[in-house]
C-alpha positions in Angstrom: 0.1 30.2 35.9 3.6 32.7 36.3 5.7 31.9 39.1 8.6 34.8 39.9 11.8 33.0 40.4 13.7 35.2 42.2 17.5 34.7 42.5 18.2 36.7 45.6 22.5 37.1 45.9 22.9 36.1 42.7 23.8 39.0 40.6 26.1 41.5 42.4 26.6 45.0 42.0 29.0 44.2 39.4 27.5 42.6 36.5 30.6 41.2 35.1 31.5 39.9 39.0 28.3 37.8 38.3 29.2 36.2 34.7 32.7 35.3 35.6 31.5 33.6 39.1 28.8 31.7 36.4 31.4 31.4 34.2 34.1 29.2 36.2 33.8 25.9 38.1 30.9 24.2 39.1 30.5 22.5 42.1 32.3 19.1 42.3 28.7 16.7 42.3 28.8 18.0 38.2 32.5 17.7 37.6 31.1 14.0 35.9 29.6 15.6 33.1 31.4 19.3 32.5 32.4 18.6 29.4 35.5 20.1 29.2 38.0 18.4 26.8 41.2 17.7 29.7 38.3 16.1 31.8 36.7 13.8 29.3 38.9 11.2 29.1 38.4 9.6 32.6 38.6 6.2 33.7 40.4 5.1 30.6 41.9 2.2 31.9 38.8 0.5 32.6 37.1 1.3 29.2 39.7 0.2 26.8 37.0 -1.6 24.4 34.7 1.3 24.1 36.9 4.1 24.2 38.9 2.8 21.3 35.4 2.0 19.2 33.0 4.0 19.9 31.7 7.3 20.5 28.5 9.6 22.0 27.4 12.3 19.8 25.4 14.5 21.2 24.0 17.5 18.7 21.4 20.0 18.5 21.3 23.8 16.3 18.6 26.5 15.8 18.4 26.7 19.5 17.7 31.0 19.1 17.7 31.3 22.1 14.4 29.5 23.3 15.0 28.5 26.9 11.3 29.0 27.3 8.0 28.1 25.8 6.1 30.9 25.2 2.5 29.1 24.9 2.9 26.4 27.8 5.7 28.1 29.5 7.9 24.8 29.6 11.2 25.6 30.8 12.8 23.8 28.0 16.2 24.9 28.4 16.5 23.3 32.0 14.7 20.0 30.7 17.5 20.1 27.7 20.0 20.2 30.0 18.5 17.7 32.4 18.9 15.1 29.4 22.1 16.3 28.4 23.6 15.2 31.8 21.6 12.3 31.7 22.7 11.1 28.2 26.4 11.9 29.2 25.6 9.6 32.0 24.6 6.7 30.2 27.5 6.9 28.2 30.2 6.8 30.8 28.1 3.8 32.3 29.0 1.8 29.2 32.6 3.6 29.0 31.9 5.2 25.9 33.2 8.9 25.0 30.7 11.8 24.8 31.4 14.7 22.4 28.9 18.0 23.0 28.4 19.9 19.4 26.2 22.9 17.8 25.9 23.3 14.6 25.1 27.1 14.7 22.2 29.7 15.0 23.2 29.2 19.0 21.1 33.3 19.6 18.1 35.4 18.2 17.4 38.4 19.6 14.5 38.0 21.6 14.3 38.7 24.9 16.1 36.1 26.4 18.9 37.3 24.4 18.1 40.9 25.5 17.8 40.2 28.9 21.4 39.0 29.3 22.3 42.8 29.1 20.0 43.3 32.5 21.7 39.8 33.7 25.4 40.0 32.2 26.0 43.1 30.8 26.1 42.5 27.2 22.8 40.7 25.2 23.3 36.9 24.3 25.8 36.3 27.0 23.4 33.9 28.9 23.3 32.1 25.9 27.3 31.6 25.9 27.5 30.7 29.8 25.0 28.1 29.5 26.4 26.3 26.7 30.0 26.7 28.7 28.0 24.8 32.0 27.3 22.1 29.7 31.1 21.4 28.4 29.9 22.4 24.5 33.0 21.5 22.7 32.2 23.6 19.0 29.9 25.3 17.4 29.5 25.8 13.6 28.6 29.0 12.8 25.2 29.8 11.4 23.5 33.4 10.6 21.2 34.2 13.8 25.1 34.3 16.0 25.3 37.7 14.0 21.7 39.5 14.3 22.9 41.5 17.1 25.7 42.7 14.9 29.5 41.9 14.2 30.3 43.6 18.2 27.5 41.7 19.6 28.7 38.9 18.4 32.3 39.9 19.1 31.4 39.7 22.8 29.8 36.5 23.0 32.4 34.4 21.2 35.0 36.3 23.8 33.0 35.2 26.9 32.9 31.2 24.7 35.1 28.1 26.4 34.6 26.5 22.9 35.5 27.6 19.2 33.0 28.8 16.6 33.8 27.0 13.0 33.5 28.1 9.8 35.7 27.3 6.5 34.1 29.9 4.0 33.9 33.2 6.6 36.6 35.5 6.3 37.2 37.1 9.6 40.9 38.7 8.8 39.1 42.0 7.7 36.6 42.7 10.2 35.8 46.1 11.9 35.0 45.9 15.5 33.8 49.2 17.7 36.4 50.8 20.7 36.3 48.8 23.6 35.2 45.8 21.8 37.0 42.5 22.5 38.5 41.5 18.9 37.6 38.3 17.4 40.4 35.9 17.7 41.3 33.7 14.4 42.7 30.6 15.7 44.8 28.0 13.9 43.4 25.7 11.4 43.4 22.0 12.3 45.0 22.3 16.3 43.3 21.1 19.2 39.7 22.8 19.5 40.8 23.5 23.5 43.4 26.3 21.7 40.6 27.8 20.3 38.5 28.8 22.9 36.3 31.6 22.3 38.3 31.9 18.9 36.9 31.3 15.3 38.5 28.6 12.9 37.7 26.1 9.7 38.8 23.2 11.8 39.6 22.2 14.8 39.9 18.8 16.4 38.9 17.2 20.6 40.3 13.8 21.5 38.2 11.0 23.2 39.6 8.0 24.4 42.6 7.5 22.0 41.2 9.0 19.2 41.6 12.6 17.6 38.1 13.9 16.3 38.2 16.3 13.7 35.8 18.6 13.6 35.2 21.2 10.1 32.1 23.7 10.0 30.6 26.0 7.2 28.1 28.7 7.6 25.5 28.8 4.9 26.0 30.2 1.7 23.0 32.8 1.8 24.2 34.2 4.9 24.5 37.7 3.6 20.8 37.3 2.1 19.7 36.6 5.7 21.3 39.0 7.8 19.9 43.0 7.8 22.0 45.6 6.5 25.2 43.3 6.5 27.4 46.4 4.9 26.5 48.2 8.0 26.1 45.5 10.6 28.7 43.3 10.2 31.9 45.9 8.9 34.8 43.5 7.0 33.1 40.1 7.4 33.0 38.3 3.9 33.0 34.6 2.4 36.4 33.3 1.7 36.9 34.7 -1.4 34.6 37.0 -1.5 30.4 37.6 -3.0 29.1 38.2 -6.3 26.0 40.5 -7.1 23.6 38.6 -5.4 25.4 38.4 -2.0 26.0 34.3 -3.1 30.0 33.2 -2.4 32.3 33.4 -5.7 33.8 30.4 -4.3 32.6 26.8 -3.3 32.9 25.5 -0.3 33.4 22.2 -0.9 37.0 22.7 -2.0 37.2 24.4 1.1 36.3 21.2 3.4 37.8 19.1 1.3 41.2 21.2 2.0 40.7 21.4 5.8 39.7 17.3 5.6 43.5 17.4 4.1 44.6 19.2 6.7 43.4 17.1 9.8 44.5 13.9 7.8 47.8 15.2 7.7 47.9 15.3 11.2 46.8 11.6 11.6 43.2 12.4 12.0 40.4 9.8 10.2 37.3 10.8 12.1 35.9 14.3 11.2 32.5 16.1 11.7 31.3 18.5 9.4 28.7 20.6 11.2 26.7 22.4 8.4 24.6 25.1 8.8 22.9 24.8 5.5 19.3 26.3 5.8 16.7 25.1 3.6 17.8 26.6 0.7 21.5 27.1 -0.7 23.5 27.3 -3.8 26.3 25.7 -2.7 25.1 22.2 -1.3 27.8 20.2 0.4 26.2 16.7 -0.7 27.9 13.6 0.8 28.9 12.5 -2.7 31.0 15.0 -3.5 33.3 15.3 -0.5 35.6 13.1 0.6 37.0 11.9 4.7 33.7 13.3 6.3 32.0 10.9 8.3 29.2 12.4 10.5 27.5 15.5 8.6 25.5 16.9 11.3 23.0 19.4 9.3 21.4 22.7 10.4 18.9 25.3 9.3 16.8 23.3 8.1 12.6 22.6 8.3 11.9 19.2 9.9 14.1 17.0 11.3 15.3 12.7 11.7 13.7 10.5 13.8 13.7 6.7 13.6 10.3 4.9 13.6 9.7 3.2 16.7 10.6 4.8 20.4 12.6 2.8 22.7 12.4 4.6 26.3 13.4 7.7 25.6 15.8 7.0 22.6 13.4 8.4 19.6 10.6 9.9 21.8 9.1 12.6 20.3 6.6 15.3 20.9 3.1 14.4 20.7 2.8 17.1 18.0 5.8 16.1 15.9 6.4 13.8 13.4 9.7 13.0 11.7 10.2 13.4 7.9 13.4 11.2 7.6 15.4 8.1 9.6 18.2 9.2 12.2 20.5 8.7 10.4 20.4 8.9 6.8 22.9 6.7 5.3 24.9 8.4 2.7 28.0 7.6 0.6 31.1 9.9 -0.1 32.9 10.2 -3.8 35.2 7.3 -2.3 32.1 4.7 -1.8 32.7 5.4 1.8 29.1 5.8 4.5 28.7 9.3 5.5 25.6 9.4 8.1 23.4 12.5 8.3 22.2 13.8 11.4 20.4 16.6 12.6 17.5 17.3 15.6 14.6 19.9 15.8 15.1 23.2 16.7 14.3 25.7 20.0 15.8 23.5 22.3 13.1 20.9 21.9 15.3 18.0 21.5 18.7 16.5 21.9 20.4 14.4 18.9 22.2 11.1 20.3 24.5 9.3 18.2 26.1 6.5 19.1 28.5 4.8 16.1 31.2 2.6 15.9 34.2 3.2 14.1 36.3 0.5 12.5 40.3 0.6 12.5 40.2 2.4 9.4 37.9 5.4 11.4 35.2 4.5 8.8 31.5 4.0 10.5 30.9 0.1 11.3 27.9 0.4 13.2 25.1 2.4 14.5 23.9 1.5 18.0 19.8 1.4 17.5 19.2 3.8 20.2 20.4 6.8 18.1 18.1 9.5 17.4 16.2 12.7 19.0 15.5 12.9 22.9 12.3 14.9 23.4 13.1 17.6 25.9 10.0 17.7 27.6 8.7 16.0 31.1 8.1 12.7 28.6 11.9 12.5 28.1 13.0 13.3 31.9 11.1 10.5 33.0 11.8 8.7 30.4 15.3 8.7 30.4 15.4 8.4 34.3 13.6 5.2 34.1 16.7 4.4 31.9 19.2 5.4 34.1 17.3 3.8 37.3 17.1 7.4 39.2 15.0 8.9 41.3 16.5 11.9 40.6 17.4 13.5 37.2 18.1 17.2 37.2 20.1 20.3 35.2 23.4 21.3 35.9 23.4 23.7 39.0 24.8 26.1 36.8 22.3 26.3 34.3 19.3 26.7 36.7 22.0 29.6 38.2 22.5 31.7 34.5 18.7 30.6 33.6 17.2 32.3 37.1 19.3 35.2 36.9 17.9 36.2 32.8 14.5 34.9 34.4 14.8 37.7 37.4 15.2 40.6 34.8 12.3 43.3 34.3 12.6 42.4 30.4 11.3 38.8 31.1 9.0 39.8 33.9 7.5 42.7 32.2 6.7 39.5 29.3 4.2 37.9 31.2 1.8 41.3 30.5 -1.5 39.6 29.3 -1.9 41.7 25.6 -5.4 39.8 24.8 -7.1 36.8 23.7 -7.1 34.5 20.7 -10.3 31.8 19.2 -7.5 30.3 17.4 -4.3 29.3 17.5 -2.1 31.8 15.5 -0.1 29.3 13.0 3.9 30.7 13.2 5.3 26.8 12.5 7.8 27.5 10.2 6.8 25.2 8.1 3.8 27.1 7.1 4.8 30.7 7.5 7.1 29.5 4.6 5.3 28.0 2.4 1.8 29.7 2.9 -0.1 32.4 4.0 -1.6 31.7 7.3 -3.4 33.5 10.0 -0.5 34.8 11.9 0.8 36.1 9.2 -2.1 37.7 8.4 -2.1 39.1 11.3 1.4 40.3 11.0 0.7 42.0 7.5 -2.4 43.8 9.1 -0.4 45.2 11.4 2.3 46.6 9.5 0.0 48.7 7.6 -1.6 50.0 10.4 1.2 51.0 12.4 2.8 52.2 10.3 -0.3 54.0 9.3 -0.8 55.5 13.3 3.2 55.9 13.3 3.8 59.2 10.5 2.6 57.5 7.3 -0.9 57.6 6.5 -1.0 56.7 2.7 0.5 53.6 3.0 -1.3 51.0 0.2 0.6 47.4 1.2 2.7 45.8 3.4 5.0 42.8 3.1 6.1 40.6 5.6 8.9 37.8 5.1 7.6 34.7 6.6 11.3 34.4 8.0 10.7 37.2 10.0 8.0 34.5 11.8 9.8 32.9 14.3 6.7 30.9 16.7 3.4 30.3 16.8 0.6 32.1 19.8 -1.4 29.2 21.2 -3.5 31.2 23.0 -6.4 31.6 23.7 -4.6 34.0 26.1 -1.4 36.2 24.4 0.9 37.2 26.5 4.0 39.5 25.8 6.3 36.9 25.4 4.4 34.9 23.1 4.3 38.0 20.5 8.0 38.6 21.5 8.9 35.2 20.3 6.9 35.2 17.4 8.0 38.6 16.0 11.2 38.1 17.8 13.8 40.1 15.8 11.2 43.1 16.6 12.6 45.3 13.6 11.2 48.7 13.1 9.0 49.1 9.9 10.2 51.0 7.0 8.0 52.6 4.2 8.8 52.8 0.3 7.8 54.6 -2.2 7.8 52.2 -5.0 6.7 52.7 -8.8 4.5 49.2 -9.9 7.9 47.6 -11.6 9.9 47.3 -8.6 6.4 46.3 -7.0 6.6 43.5 -9.2 9.9 42.7 -8.8 9.3 42.1 -5.2 6.7 39.9 -5.9 8.4 37.8 -7.8 11.4 37.3 -5.0 8.7 36.4 -2.4 7.7 33.6 -3.8 11.1 32.8 -6.6 11.9 30.0 -3.4 8.2 29.0 -2.8 8.9 25.1 -3.0 12.8 25.5 -0.8 10.8 26.8 2.6 12.9 29.5 2.3 12.5 33.1 4.8 11.1 35.3 2.0 7.8 34.0 1.4 5.1 36.5 1.6 2.7 37.4 4.2 0.9 40.4 2.7 -1.9 42.9 3.4 -3.5 45.2 0.6 -3.0 43.3 -2.4 -3.9 39.6 -3.9 -1.1 37.8 -5.1 -1.8 34.5 -7.4 1.5 32.3 -8.3 2.6 29.2 -10.3 5.4 27.8 -9.3 5.9 25.8 -12.6 7.2 29.0 -13.9 11.1 29.9 -13.6 11.6 32.3 -10.5 12.9 35.7 -10.7 14.9 36.7 -7.3 17.1 39.2 -6.1 15.9 41.8 -9.3 15.6 45.5 -8.8 12.9 45.5 -11.5 10.5 43.5 -13.5 8.2 44.0 -16.2 7.3 40.7 -17.4 6.1 38.1 -14.8 7.1 34.8 -14.7 5.8 33.3 -11.6 3.3 35.9 -10.8 0.1 35.5 -12.6 -2.2 37.7 -10.8 -1.6 40.5 -8.6 -4.3 43.1 -7.5 -3.4 45.9 -5.5 -5.9 48.2 -3.3 -5.2 51.2 -2.4 -5.0 53.4 1.1 -8.2 55.6 -1.2 -9.7 52.3 -2.0 -8.1 52.5 -6.2 -8.2 49.2 -7.1 -5.1 48.3 -9.7 -4.8 45.5 -10.9 -1.2 45.2 -11.7 -0.8 41.7 -13.6 -3.5 40.6 -14.8 -3.2 36.5 -16.6 0.6 36.4 -16.5 0.6 40.2 -18.2 1.6 43.4 -17.0 -0.4 46.7 -17.2 2.0 48.8 -18.7 0.5 52.0 -17.1 0.7 50.0 -13.5 4.3 49.4 -14.0 4.4 53.1 -13.9 2.0 53.9 -11.3 3.2 54.8 -7.5 2.6 52.6 -4.4 3.8 53.2 -0.8 4.4 49.9 0.8 5.9 48.8 4.3 7.8 46.0 5.4 10.3 45.5 8.0 13.6 47.0 8.3 15.4 44.0 7.1 14.0 43.4 4.1 14.4 46.9 3.6 17.7 46.9 3.0 17.4 44.0 0.9 17.5 40.8 3.1 15.7 37.7 2.1 16.6 39.0 -1.7 14.3 41.9 -1.7 16.9 43.7 -3.7 13.7 46.1 -5.1 13.5 47.8 -1.9 17.2 49.5 -1.6 16.4 50.8 -4.8 12.7 52.4 -3.7 12.4 55.4 -2.0 12.7 55.7 1.6 10.0 58.1 3.3 11.1 57.0 6.7 10.9 54.5 9.3 8.9 53.9 12.5 10.4 54.9 15.8 9.0 51.7 17.2 9.3 47.9 16.3 7.3 45.3 15.6 6.5 44.0 18.7 5.0 46.9 20.2 2.9 47.5 16.9 1.2 43.8 17.0 0.9 44.2 20.4 -0.9 48.1 20.0 -3.4 46.6 17.1 -4.7 43.5 18.9 -5.8 46.0 21.9 -7.0 48.9 20.1 -8.4 47.7 17.2 -9.0 44.0 17.7 -10.9 44.9 21.1 -8.2 42.4 22.5 -9.3 39.5 20.9 -8.5 37.8 17.6 -10.5 35.5 15.7 -9.2 34.1 13.1 -8.9 30.7 11.6 -6.5 29.3 10.5 -7.7 28.1 6.9 -9.6 29.3 3.6 -12.2 30.9 5.8 -10.0 33.9 5.5 -10.1 36.3 1.9 -6.7 34.6 0.8 -4.3 36.7 -0.3 -1.4 34.7 -1.6 -3.0 32.0 -3.8 -0.7 28.9 -5.1 -2.2 28.2 -8.4 -2.4 24.3 -8.8 
């Protein structure tokens, strides 16, 4: 049941006045965990030992504007704020300085991101205001902060009270629209507080008597996972440029080491790398190739770390989750020194909590056994209350005010419209939609063909939906609009392309080129059956392919019922390679996103005026009669088949 929350008097006639008020100082009761740098060094005279040696690092990444669970309606952002407040209180009681960091993908243009336009005047500002309120020290840049284009990014960073950090992104030639705040480039290796609202390659914060250096790295695949970057991100590039496949010409390893040396020249020997590496990268920053880095906060990947056994709130996992690696994971750098690798699960579901002790040389000496993720659900909150001996523990007041303002918008209120029902959960789990077909992937692909045919393109034969474009599961049994919006958060329009057989084959080779890397290009398809074998070499980002590699069989059924065997037993049919096919896909892949170079090389027939969310909603209502009955297993006729 949904209870509408009103915030009478919170929003003023002027959105910017409301935004400014919420961005300002908090009530006296919240000052203890404001997180702002100049207020961190409290009670140092009482806490000399721990301030010299210990540090608590609270961290998360890939939160993607996912304030509320679209299925359970759990208000994750409020629990997240509560956990952060409680963990900071634990550190304060133990005289341990605390540092709050994120490692990219702050935002994603789903309903809560868009609702900020109504609440605060620009999309995504609610996210930034919440991070401000929780005292974020810095954010390592990901890719989803840029999904709304460079102008929306500029508005967000202008509101931030913390810097955005990446060694490998060059903002010097960026062009923003008239009236948009310029993106300021700060000086590297300076105090982070001096670069609030700016982009830098590195900065430092002071905790206790020590300076902590921070370095960031954006994904090496950055320009392949942004829609139409030439037009949406004018002037942005990698430092040193990129090749024809959008890969950086210069490795970030040297760029990171350059910042290490710069920080060390200032006497800073405790350094954290915020690395938004993604599941696949052509430029891995392995610990063995680095020096001077003590901790790597890894982001953008599937799965997360935890210790095997929970201790109260510490390493307490949600019932459905299983850790895939130890927290932290211990590595050794090029000089034989310890490097700790940590991460946390995505979408505000956990907050990472590393408590580490340094030796006098600034190297890792010990890790507190309580280190690990804390679930941001009711169980996590209750366990932390018991740990603190607190009868009450809640989110910061400013966070509640900002969230309530967003929840009261028309966009969010309308998101509770009931679209229909499903007999089975519709699987949108990241690890699944990026490695195999799922029932939600099949549903999205089917709606893509139907939506294109219903919106002016009746001759569409086939459809491809990239797995990375599916962002959440629709649990059911009731399907509300919010669940559809969360599942297809980007809400891309559909592009219809006329393609030759060799272009279709190139696209399908690209679709499985990273099938073992949990990459977003993995295909969810309709109108065709694909069999592939990852034992063969990958072919990616090609405009045309006539000799298959991983694609062993590819059968296409055209809209008129004609069956075309494009590839049989690893051999392409010469006639079919010259045949013509009409494909519908989303606007992201149509412009070459996720390495689909064959799509922009094809003939564009047009695009829909409505997005994927409305198309899926109408498909469920008008075609399926409001009920989805599709299991997530082999009982469905398989379209994407991995050969043994």
